[in-house]
VEXZA-915475 format. One line per 8 residues: number of its first residue (from 1); for each residue x, y, z of C-alpha. Coordinates in pm, 1 decimal. Layout:
! VEXZA-915475
NUM> X,Y,Z | ...
This chain:
! VEXZA-915475
1> -299.1,-3317.3,-1094.5 | -349.8,-3245.7,-1467.0 | -228.8,-2888.8,-1543.6 | -168.1,-2792.5,-1181.6 | 181.9,-2756.1,-1046.3 | 300.0,-2644.7,-703.7 | 648.5,-2481.7,-720.0 | 675.9,-2381.6,-350.5
9> 801.4,-2617.6,-78.7 | 552.6,-2849.4,90.4 | 617.2,-2773.1,456.5 | 464.8,-2920.7,769.2 | 89.0,-2969.8,739.3 | 73.0,-2790.0,401.4 | -82.1,-3104.0,258.2 | -388.3,-3030.0,482.0
17> -452.5,-2713.6,274.8 | -312.9,-2803.6,-63.4 | -537.2,-3108.4,-107.5 | -615.1,-3237.7,-457.1 | -971.3,-3128.1,-410.7 | -888.2,-2776.1,-294.7 | -638.3,-2738.0,-583.6 | -893.8,-2863.1,-836.3
25> -1147.6,-2609.3,-703.6 | -887.4,-2328.1,-732.3 | -790.3,-2436.9,-1081.2 | -1151.7,-2438.7,-1191.4 | -1196.2,-2079.2,-1082.8 | -875.0,-1975.2,-1244.3 | -961.2,-2144.3,-1572.7 | -1303.4,-1989.5,-1581.0
33> -1220.9,-1631.7,-1480.2 | -848.4,-1582.3,-1546.7 | -904.5,-1433.1,-1892.9 | -1156.5,-1177.7,-1770.7 | -922.7,-1081.8,-1496.8 | -648.6,-1014.8,-1754.0 | -887.1,-800.7,-1967.7 | -982.5,-588.2,-1663.2
41> -619.8,-526.7,-1570.6 | -553.2,-419.8,-1928.0 | -853.7,-183.6,-1897.6 | -678.6,-21.9,-1607.8 | -386.2,60.8,-1827.6 | -615.5,208.2,-2094.0 | -780.7,432.8,-1841.7 | -431.9,538.7,-1699.7
49> -327.6,635.6,-2056.2 | -638.7,838.5,-2095.1 | -576.0,1020.4,-1766.5 | -214.6,1075.0,-1853.4 | -312.1,1231.4,-2183.5 | -539.4,1486.4,-2009.2 | -858.0,1297.2,-1929.1 | -1028.2,1311.2,-1598.1
57> -1254.2,1107.2,-1361.1 | -1626.2,1154.8,-1337.3 | -1942.4,971.0,-1248.9 | -2018.8,735.6,-1533.8 | -2296.8,847.1,-1768.4 | -2355.5,487.5,-1882.7 | -2453.0,378.8,-1528.1 | -2654.4,688.0,-1432.7
65> -2974.9,476.7,-1435.5 | -2826.4,269.9,-1143.6 | -2753.1,580.1,-941.0 | -3099.6,725.4,-1005.7 | -3293.3,406.6,-930.9 | -3413.0,442.9,-570.1 | -3552.6,94.1,-550.9 | -3261.2,-139.2,-520.2
73> -3079.7,-238.7,-195.3 | -2798.4,-464.0,-98.4 | -2874.2,-788.8,97.4 | -2950.0,-752.9,462.2 | -2662.5,-792.5,712.2 | -2539.7,-1146.2,751.8 | -2496.1,-1321.4,1083.8 | -2187.6,-1182.5,1264.9
81> -2194.2,-874.1,1045.9 | -2496.1,-681.1,1197.5 | -2282.6,-499.3,1451.9 | -1940.2,-391.7,1324.3 | -1861.6,-96.0,1551.7 | -1504.1,-212.2,1607.3 | -1298.2,-402.7,1364.5 | -938.4,-498.8,1416.7
89> -702.0,-564.2,1125.1 | -389.8,-777.9,1101.1 | -198.1,-1051.5,918.0 | -288.9,-1411.7,941.6 | 14.5,-1529.3,1140.7 | -61.7,-1761.8,1433.5 | -0.4,-1508.2,1718.1 | -206.6,-1237.6,1547.6
97> -489.6,-1476.0,1469.4 | -528.5,-1557.0,1836.1 | -489.4,-1197.4,1963.5 | -734.9,-1056.0,1709.4 | -1002.1,-1314.2,1781.8 | -958.1,-1252.4,2156.0 | -943.0,-870.8,2123.3 | -1301.8,-789.2,2190.9
105> -1351.4,-641.2,1847.4 | -1664.3,-736.9,1662.7 | -1478.4,-818.8,1338.9 | -1124.5,-930.5,1254.9 | -996.7,-842.9,907.3 | -771.7,-1144.4,845.2 | -531.8,-996.2,602.8 | -350.1,-1179.7,312.5
113> -297.1,-842.7,145.3 | -122.7,-526.3,260.8 | -41.6,-648.8,613.5 | 90.3,-982.5,489.0 | 428.5,-1039.5,331.0 | 335.5,-1293.5,61.6 | 606.5,-1544.7,118.8 | 472.3,-1886.4,21.6
121> 511.3,-1997.4,377.7 | 291.0,-1707.4,504.1 | 19.1,-1758.6,256.5 | -36.6,-2129.4,308.9 | 28.8,-2127.4,685.9 | -220.8,-1836.2,706.2 | -483.9,-2070.7,566.9 | -393.8,-2328.8,821.1
129> -415.7,-2075.2,1101.5 | -765.3,-1973.1,999.4 | -892.7,-2334.4,976.7 | -729.3,-2419.2,1313.8 | -889.9,-2106.5,1467.6 | -1238.2,-2209.5,1355.5 | -1177.8,-2557.5,1487.0 | -1051.5,-2398.2,1816.2
137> -731.7,-2602.8,1799.8 | -497.1,-2311.8,1749.6 | -223.4,-2220.4,1997.8 | 112.7,-2050.4,1991.0 | 412.8,-2023.2,2219.6 | 718.8,-1809.9,2219.0 | 964.9,-1847.9,2498.5 | 764.7,-1884.9,2824.1
145> 462.3,-1705.2,2685.2 | 169.1,-1900.1,2541.4 | -136.6,-1791.4,2346.6 | -467.8,-1958.1,2307.1 | -833.8,-1870.9,2228.3 | -1050.0,-1772.9,2520.5 | -1278.5,-2064.9,2592.0 | -1657.8,-2027.5,2580.3
153> -1639.0,-1668.5,2461.2 | -1781.8,-1516.4,2143.5 | -1486.4,-1438.4,1915.9 | -1452.4,-1175.6,1651.9 | -1616.1,-1255.2,1315.9 | -1352.3,-1350.7,1060.2 | -1352.2,-1143.4,737.4 | -1067.1,-1242.8,498.2
161> -890.1,-995.0,275.9 | -743.9,-1177.2,-30.4 | -479.1,-1018.4,-235.8 | -578.4,-777.5,-515.5 | -653.9,-861.6,-875.5 | -315.4,-728.1,-987.6 | -115.7,-988.7,-800.0 | -13.2,-1343.0,-892.8
169> 70.0,-1643.0,-678.1 | 374.2,-1768.9,-856.0 | 407.2,-2088.0,-649.9 | 90.7,-2234.9,-799.7 | 71.2,-2280.9,-1172.0 | -243.1,-2363.6,-1367.3 | -181.3,-2476.3,-1723.6 | 167.2,-2324.8,-1697.0
177> 70.5,-1978.6,-1570.8 | 70.5,-1837.5,-1221.1 | -273.4,-1841.8,-1057.4 | -438.9,-1513.8,-967.1 | -337.1,-1442.3,-600.6 | -699.4,-1321.9,-541.0 | -838.1,-1651.1,-653.9 | -571.0,-1847.8,-463.0
185> -646.0,-1673.7,-127.9 | -1020.1,-1673.8,-179.8 | -1054.8,-2030.3,-304.7 | -848.4,-2198.5,-36.2 | -1024.3,-2023.8,249.5 | -1365.5,-2080.2,93.3 | -1297.8,-2446.5,23.1 | -1177.4,-2525.2,377.8
193> -1369.7,-2277.7,583.9 | -1702.6,-2192.3,434.4 | -1892.4,-2481.1,580.2 | -1695.2,-2450.7,906.1 | -1829.1,-2089.5,933.0 | -2176.1,-2194.2,846.3 | -2173.7,-2456.7,1110.5 | -2091.6,-2186.8,1363.0
201> -2381.2,-1967.5,1248.8 | -2156.8,-1727.3,1049.5 | -2047.4,-1743.6,686.2 | -1760.0,-1693.0,443.2 | -1701.7,-1315.1,450.8 | -1447.0,-1110.4,259.9 | -1289.7,-765.0,221.4 | -1210.5,-687.0,-144.6
209> -904.7,-459.8,-201.0 | -787.1,-232.2,-478.9 | -1087.7,-245.0,-705.9 | -1082.9,20.9,-969.2 | -1426.3,-30.8,-1135.2 | -1764.2,-178.2,-1098.4 | -1665.9,-434.0,-1363.2 | -1398.3,-564.3,-1132.4
217> -1669.3,-596.1,-865.8 | -1891.5,-781.9,-1121.1 | -1600.1,-1029.6,-1174.7 | -1585.6,-1092.3,-800.9 | -1958.2,-1142.0,-788.2 | -1940.1,-1399.3,-1065.9 | -1658.7,-1577.4,-880.3 | -1877.4,-1586.9,-572.5
225> -2166.8,-1731.9,-758.9 | -1961.5,-2005.3,-928.2 | -1780.5,-2091.5,-606.0 | -2107.6,-2142.0,-423.6 | -2240.9,-2356.8,-705.0 | -1934.5,-2577.4,-711.2 | -1940.5,-2628.8,-330.9 | -2322.3,-2662.9,-300.7
233> -2356.5,-2356.4,-81.5 | -2662.0,-2132.4,-120.3 | -2622.8,-1831.1,-349.5 | -2587.9,-1515.1,-138.6 | -2415.2,-1679.6,154.6 | -2082.7,-1505.8,80.6 | -2069.2,-1137.9,190.7 | -1803.3,-888.3,84.2
241> -1705.1,-540.0,190.0 | -1524.9,-339.6,-71.7 | -1243.1,-107.8,21.6 | -1281.8,219.8,-169.4 | -906.3,282.1,-178.1 | -852.0,372.7,-535.5 | -943.7,712.2,-693.2 | -1151.0,565.8,-977.1
249> -1358.2,349.9,-737.2 | -1469.3,664.7,-554.9 | -1667.0,762.2,-864.5 | -1833.4,415.0,-883.4 | -1942.0,349.5,-530.3 | -2305.0,288.4,-609.3 | -2228.5,76.3,-909.4 | -1988.7,-145.6,-706.3
257> -2256.8,-199.7,-445.8 | -2508.8,-278.1,-721.6 | -2281.8,-537.0,-885.5 | -2234.0,-712.9,-547.7 | -2571.6,-636.5,-411.0 | -2672.6,-1001.2,-335.2 | -2329.7,-1052.0,-166.7 | -2251.0,-694.3,-43.7
265> -2172.4,-610.1,317.8 | -2085.3,-248.3,252.0 | -1785.4,-22.1,173.2 | -1473.7,89.9,372.2 | -1293.2,428.2,352.9 | -921.5,391.3,361.0 | -651.2,663.3,356.8 | -297.5,581.0,253.4
273> -398.7,366.0,-50.8 | -645.6,627.5,-155.6 | -385.3,906.1,-141.6 | -132.8,672.3,-326.4 | -401.2,620.2,-597.8 | -453.6,999.3,-629.5 | -90.5,1042.6,-709.6 | -65.6,736.9,-932.3
281> -364.9,829.1,-1151.0 | -267.1,1189.0,-1208.4 | 108.7,1165.0,-1175.9 | 176.6,1330.5,-1504.1 | -55.1,1628.3,-1452.7 | 175.9,1872.3,-1276.9 | 82.5,2041.8,-953.8 | -294.2,2013.9,-998.8
289> -289.7,1687.5,-800.4 | 14.7,1764.6,-578.6 | -17.8,1660.0,-215.5 | 176.2,1799.5,79.4 | 374.4,1556.5,296.1 | 171.8,1262.6,399.7 | 129.7,1311.7,767.0 | -31.3,1651.1,710.5
297> -304.9,1507.5,479.7 | -585.8,1427.6,718.6 | -939.9,1294.9,659.3 | -1064.5,1649.3,710.0 | -885.5,1779.5,384.3 | -1176.9,1895.1,159.7 | -1131.9,1620.5,-106.1 | -1099.6,1347.7,161.4
305> -1406.3,1486.5,348.1 | -1607.4,1470.1,23.4 | -1497.2,1117.4,-30.7 | -1594.0,990.1,314.2 | -1928.5,1170.4,331.9 | -2021.4,1039.0,-11.7 | -1934.6,689.8,100.4 | -2165.4,706.0,408.4
313> -2442.0,854.0,207.7 | -2420.6,595.9,-70.2 | -2397.3,299.0,170.7 | -2689.6,405.7,385.8 | -2911.1,490.0,89.2 | -2854.5,126.4,-32.9 | -2884.1,-40.1,317.9 | -2511.2,-114.0,338.0
321> -2260.1,-64.8,613.6 | -2004.7,218.0,594.6 | -1679.1,126.6,772.8 | -1425.4,389.4,864.6 | -1047.8,398.6,845.2 | -748.8,276.3,1048.5 | -624.1,386.0,1377.6 | -264.2,265.3,1343.5
329> -118.3,375.0,1668.8 | 62.7,123.9,1889.3 | 45.3,213.7,2250.6 | 376.2,246.2,2420.7 | 453.4,65.9,2743.8 | 729.8,318.1,2831.4 | 604.6,661.6,2733.1 | 266.6,767.6,2879.8
337> 292.3,1115.3,2729.0 | 316.4,971.9,2372.2 | 11.5,753.6,2455.1 | -184.5,1052.2,2586.8 | -130.5,1265.2,2275.6 | -187.1,980.3,2027.6 | -496.1,837.6,2198.9 | -656.7,1182.1,2196.6
345> -603.6,1183.5,1818.2 | -751.7,841.5,1786.7 | -1052.8,946.7,1999.3 | -1102.3,1256.6,1783.5 | -1081.4,1051.6,1464.3 | -1333.8,797.3,1576.5 | -1559.8,1069.7,1703.2 | -1557.5,1233.0,1357.2
353> -1640.8,902.2,1190.4 | -1914.0,801.4,1428.9 | -2060.9,1157.2,1401.0 | -2057.1,1135.9,1029.2 | -2260.5,818.2,1018.9 | -2005.3,539.7,993.9 | -2125.0,215.6,1133.5 | -1782.0,108.4,1263.8
361> -1411.8,162.9,1224.3 | -1073.9,-11.4,1225.8 | -789.6,-34.8,1475.3 | -455.9,-198.2,1438.9 | -389.6,-293.9,1803.4 | -609.0,-465.5,2073.0 | -546.6,-183.9,2317.3 | -737.2,51.3,2089.7
369> -1045.4,-162.9,2077.0 | -1194.9,-17.1,2403.9 | -1154.6,343.8,2275.7 | -1315.1,281.3,1941.6 | -1598.9,81.5,2106.9 | -1661.5,357.4,2370.1 | -1692.9,628.0,2104.3 | -1926.4,418.0,1884.1
377> -2123.9,303.8,2187.4 | -2183.3,672.6,2264.0 | -2353.9,721.5,1924.8 | -2506.6,384.1,1861.0 | -2620.7,299.2,2208.2 | -2811.9,-32.9,2188.3 | -2852.6,-10.2,1811.7 | -2617.8,-236.3,1616.8
385> -2541.9,26.2,1351.6 | -2677.9,355.4,1203.7 | -2758.6,237.4,854.7 | -3100.8,391.3,900.7 | -2938.4,734.9,923.8 | -2963.3,859.2,569.5 | -2723.9,1144.1,492.6 | -2964.8,1326.9,268.5
393> -2767.9,1648.0,342.2 | -2465.6,1521.0,148.4 | -2418.1,1656.2,-203.2 | -2084.6,1571.5,-352.0 | -1980.2,1649.5,-704.8 | -1700.1,1512.1,-917.5 | -1525.6,1844.2,-873.0 | -1539.2,1798.9,-495.7
401> -1370.8,1467.0,-515.2 | -1101.5,1612.5,-747.6 | -1026.1,1915.7,-534.6 | -682.9,1793.9,-435.5 | -517.2,2127.2,-480.8 | -721.6,2270.4,-193.5 | -533.6,2050.1,60.8 | -343.3,2253.2,317.6
409> 13.9,2157.5,410.9 | 373.6,2194.0,326.3 | 663.9,1975.5,191.9 | 967.6,1993.1,428.2 | 1291.9,1821.1,450.3 | 1164.1,1641.4,763.8 | 872.9,1506.4,565.9 | 1100.5,1392.9,286.2
417> 1328.2,1220.6,532.5 | 1035.4,1057.3,707.6 | 911.9,906.7,380.8 | 1259.9,764.3,297.9 | 1307.2,628.3,657.3 | 966.7,457.3,681.8 | 982.6,312.8,337.3 | 1324.2,160.1,394.3
425> 1221.9,18.6,729.6 | 905.2,-126.6,589.9 | 1055.6,-273.3,269.5 | 1336.2,-441.6,464.9 | 1073.8,-600.9,692.0 | 842.6,-697.4,406.2 | 1117.4,-869.2,208.5 | 1210.1,-1055.2,527.5
433> 853.0,-1194.0,566.6 | 679.8,-935.0,791.7 | 404.6,-725.5,628.7 | 266.8,-561.0,948.9 | 553.5,-351.0,1088.3 | 578.6,-141.4,1402.4 | 754.2,187.0,1300.7 | 768.4,480.3,1530.1
441> 470.7,367.1,1736.8 | 253.4,303.0,1422.6 | 151.4,-21.1,1269.2 | 241.9,17.4,904.7 | 154.0,-195.9,605.6 | 230.5,-179.3,233.7 | -5.6,111.1,179.9 | 231.5,333.8,386.8
449> 531.8,240.5,174.0 | 332.4,316.0,-136.7 | 241.6,666.9,-34.0 | 592.8,737.4,79.3 | 756.0,636.4,-248.4 | 486.5,780.1,-473.3 | 508.8,1122.7,-299.0 | 885.3,1127.1,-355.7
457> 841.2,1033.5,-723.9 | 579.1,1310.0,-757.1 | 796.5,1577.0,-591.8 | 1096.3,1485.8,-811.5 | 898.7,1502.6,-1133.0 | 730.1,1829.6,-1043.9 | 1048.4,2028.5,-939.3 | 921.7,2078.5,-588.4
465> 1112.5,2302.5,-350.9 | 1125.7,2212.3,14.3 | 952.5,2492.0,215.0 | 1193.2,2501.3,498.3 | 1533.9,2461.0,324.1 | 1439.4,2606.4,-19.3 | 1604.9,2306.2,-170.4 | 1479.7,2136.9,-490.8
473> 1382.1,1771.2,-452.5 | 1600.6,1586.2,-702.8 | 1721.9,1227.8,-735.5 | 2062.8,1336.0,-605.0 | 1911.3,1484.7,-294.3 | 1700.3,1171.8,-228.1 | 2008.4,951.7,-291.5 | 2197.7,1144.9,-27.6
481> 1909.8,1117.3,216.5 | 1879.0,748.9,152.4 | 2255.1,701.0,248.2 | 2208.8,922.9,551.8 | 1903.6,743.1,681.3 | 2067.5,406.2,618.5 | 2374.7,517.6,820.3 | 2142.2,618.6,1110.5
489> 1939.2,294.1,1097.6 | 2266.7,101.3,1096.7 | 2347.7,210.8,1449.0 | 2024.7,54.1,1581.6 | 2010.1,-300.0,1742.8 | 1926.4,-576.7,1505.1 | 2034.6,-397.1,1193.9 | 2034.8,-639.4,891.0
497> 2278.3,-511.2,634.2 | 2169.4,-746.9,358.4 | 1801.0,-677.8,418.3 | 1837.3,-302.8,407.7 | 2059.5,-318.3,99.6 | 1785.7,-508.4,-75.2 | 1523.3,-253.3,55.8 | 1732.5,40.1,-66.5
505> 1769.6,-106.7,-412.5 | 1392.9,-170.4,-434.5 | 1317.8,179.2,-305.0 | 1545.2,345.0,-568.4 | 1363.5,147.5,-843.0 | 1007.1,241.5,-735.7 | 1079.9,600.6,-618.8 | 1351.4,728.9,-841.1
513> 1303.7,564.9,-1184.4 | 1140.5,763.8,-1456.4 | 886.6,486.1,-1512.4 | 633.7,465.0,-1234.9 | 571.5,104.9,-1120.6 | 194.4,52.2,-1062.7 | 255.9,-131.1,-730.3 | 585.3,-163.3,-548.4
521> 478.1,-512.0,-438.7 | 518.6,-625.6,-800.8 | 902.5,-582.1,-827.5 | 927.0,-675.5,-456.0 | 741.8,-1004.7,-504.9 | 958.8,-1085.4,-809.7 | 1261.1,-1063.2,-577.7 | 1105.7,-1304.6,-328.9
529> 1197.7,-1674.0,-331.9
């Protein structure tokens, strides 16, 4: 095709996804919107420079009229998105596709982003898996075990999460440049599956990650409008839920809903990515934005509580769904005591969310679906959601969102070691093609590695002393711990020396260099074939 080049291998059945028509559609969107995407990414850097120079975040004065206008609402819930009390998340590999759709959850977040290692094979095969699932032709076998969709049962509604605006898909070039990974993931799914979804009484639905401003939401809305025009699908058919997982986006929630209002399905409150963004945006500002070790920062910390309560209030005021965060625990088949303690925490977390007004929440494992459903059933009853519950009692100021220094917790050697250990394990798996990794009974994705490495960077650059050993966190200390953790991991079954060597080199770059890399997935992806 003129100006379109595939540089990745064409494996079995890839020609069913990478058709001339699908590639032409993808190229058309890239050519129309690629320049605006580049401008918005540059605007991120400008804002970062302002924050690093002493600026702050606040609600935008230029969009005050949007926040004060009580009249506007987002579009009503689309078919399959009216009741979202339990959503399961996971990558788009074949086994996960089947298990997620069979899980009993109302929604499956089919993830091309943080839970997906973006090997070319994963990204294209994931599109095949989604299409096969909608056609009910998908199956999977490993050894003597087989997986298939349950016949004649209602399956979870598919909501696809494309990669963020900051990422490229280097294996597809348009006019000599890599295509936006966001456009690549969105366009191929929309081209092949939008009408399939409509034929089933659903629609093409999306989760939008890593947005940092309402202008980035406006770009997505324009992409949606154009895509629907090109494919002859009615405007407003697409619905999108935005993850409020960056610090700047927390100050622009209403504006983000407003920009997407004809295509909006609500907002989601994350955790690790949000904490990562807090560090990233104010990394040069000393201890004012210093966080304790990650596992002690809960959603009840004052600044996190303000963020989640504001999200529910904003969503319900505008008729949108508010979706809660992830329960990442993986139940153990061997240790009932571990299960008991962890499941109590999951229940408490979902009870807090449902009590605060969230309309649903995420789980990472099918075994957690019943717990989440039970908790939300107890609040919702026969109602599909609680959008009508307006949180008029919520009053959140910019100062409340910025009150990071009020977060209780310590920084210990155990916390430092845990960050090194988890990051190394995750990066080794990610580089090997697995983006959803079971580590210490938790399902981890790229957001976990981001908070691990950014915390270490922050501690090094703020001369932090460990509370238990009274040792200063330095590069030399972290280097020693890296070697000690690698030596320990090396004794475990299945140790891959080359994989962990690559992971350690990447970790040193993103955690120990003076320059802070915006996303660790950028240098990691550059190392991928």
